[in-house]
C-alpha positions in Angstrom: -4.6 21.3 -23.6 -5.0 19.5 -20.4 -5.1 15.6 -20.0 -8.4 13.9 -20.1 -8.9 12.0 -17.1 -11.3 9.6 -16.1 -11.0 10.0 -12.0 -13.5 12.3 -10.2 -12.0 14.7 -8.1 -14.0 15.2 -4.5 -13.9 17.7 -1.6 -13.5 16.1 1.2 -15.2 18.2 4.1 -13.8 19.6 6.9 -15.3 16.8 9.4 -14.6 14.1 7.5 -11.0 15.5 7.4 -11.4 16.1 11.0 -12.2 12.5 11.1 -9.4 10.9 9.3 -7.1 12.9 11.0 -8.1 11.5 14.2 -8.4 7.8 12.8 -4.8 8.2 11.4 -3.4 9.5 15.5 -4.9 6.6 16.5 -2.9 4.3 14.2 -4.7 3.7 10.8 -2.6 3.5 8.1 -2.9 6.1 5.3 -3.5 3.3 2.6 -6.5 2.4 4.7 -7.6 5.8 5.1 -7.4 6.5 1.1 -9.4 3.1 0.6 -11.8 3.6 2.7 -12.8 7.3 1.3 -11.8 6.9 -2.4 -9.1 8.8 -2.3 -6.1 8.7 -3.4 -3.2 8.0 -0.8 -1.3 11.8 -1.9 -5.1 13.1 -0.9 -4.5 12.0 2.8 -0.8 12.9 2.8 -1.6 16.7 1.9 -4.5 17.1 4.0 -1.9 15.4 7.2 0.8 18.1 6.1 -2.0 21.1 5.7 -2.9 19.8 9.4 0.7 19.8 10.6 0.6 16.1 11.2 4.0 14.5 11.6 3.7 11.3 9.2 4.9 7.9 11.1 7.7 6.6 10.0 7.6 3.3 8.2 8.3 0.4 10.2 9.3 -2.9 8.3 6.6 -5.6 8.3 8.3 -8.7 7.9 12.0 -9.9 9.1 14.4 -11.4 6.7 13.3 -14.8 8.1 9.6 -14.2 7.3 10.7 -13.0 3.9 12.5 -16.6 3.3 9.2 -18.1 4.6 7.0 -16.0 2.1 9.4 -17.3 -0.9 8.8 -20.4 -0.3 5.8 -20.6 -0.7 5.7 -17.9 -3.4 8.5 -20.4 -5.6 6.2 -23.3 -4.5 3.6 -21.9 -6.9 1.6 -19.9 -4.3 0.4 -16.1 -5.7 1.7 -13.0 -4.4 -1.8 -11.9 -3.4 -2.3 -15.2 -1.2 1.1 -15.5 0.7 1.0 -11.7 1.5 -2.4 -11.8 2.7 -0.9 -15.4 4.9 2.0 -13.1 6.6 -0.5 -10.5 7.0 1.0 -7.9 4.3 0.0 -5.8 1.4 1.2 -7.9 -1.7 3.2 -4.7 -2.7 4.7 -5.2 0.7 5.5 -8.5 -0.2 6.7 -7.5 -3.8 9.1 -4.8 -2.5 10.4 -7.5 0.2 11.2 -10.4 -2.9 13.1 -7.2 -4.7 15.2 -6.1 -2.1 15.8 -9.9 -1.5 16.3 -10.8 -5.2 13.3 -13.1 -5.3 12.1 -12.9 -8.8 8.6 -11.7 -9.5 6.6 -14.0 -11.8 4.5 -11.8 -14.4 0.5 -11.9 -13.6 -1.0 -14.0 -16.4 -2.2 -12.6 -19.3 0.6 -10.0 -18.3 4.1 -10.0 -20.7 6.9 -10.8 -18.9 8.7 -7.6 -17.6 12.2 -6.5 -19.3 
């Protein structure tokens, strides 16, 4: 028997797909398109692949210097979200950069510490 899910699948109309393909080609990110449409990013990727749209290579958004600057702010007590916003990146991007740089990430309030 299949697993039950709380998510609702939506079918995107062809005009909607046309529109977000144009937006992607004009520079919109997969994550921003998914958020705008209320779908998972894999849905956007699947539609782009079906249309033969080549995905852009990901470009590192931070330099080693900006990661060090962000780490100083984070280590002084600012939250990951606040520091990420200050540097114009998503909190997940900053967390990934911190992991690569060996900066320990604090557990979120109310969450058990990571093992």
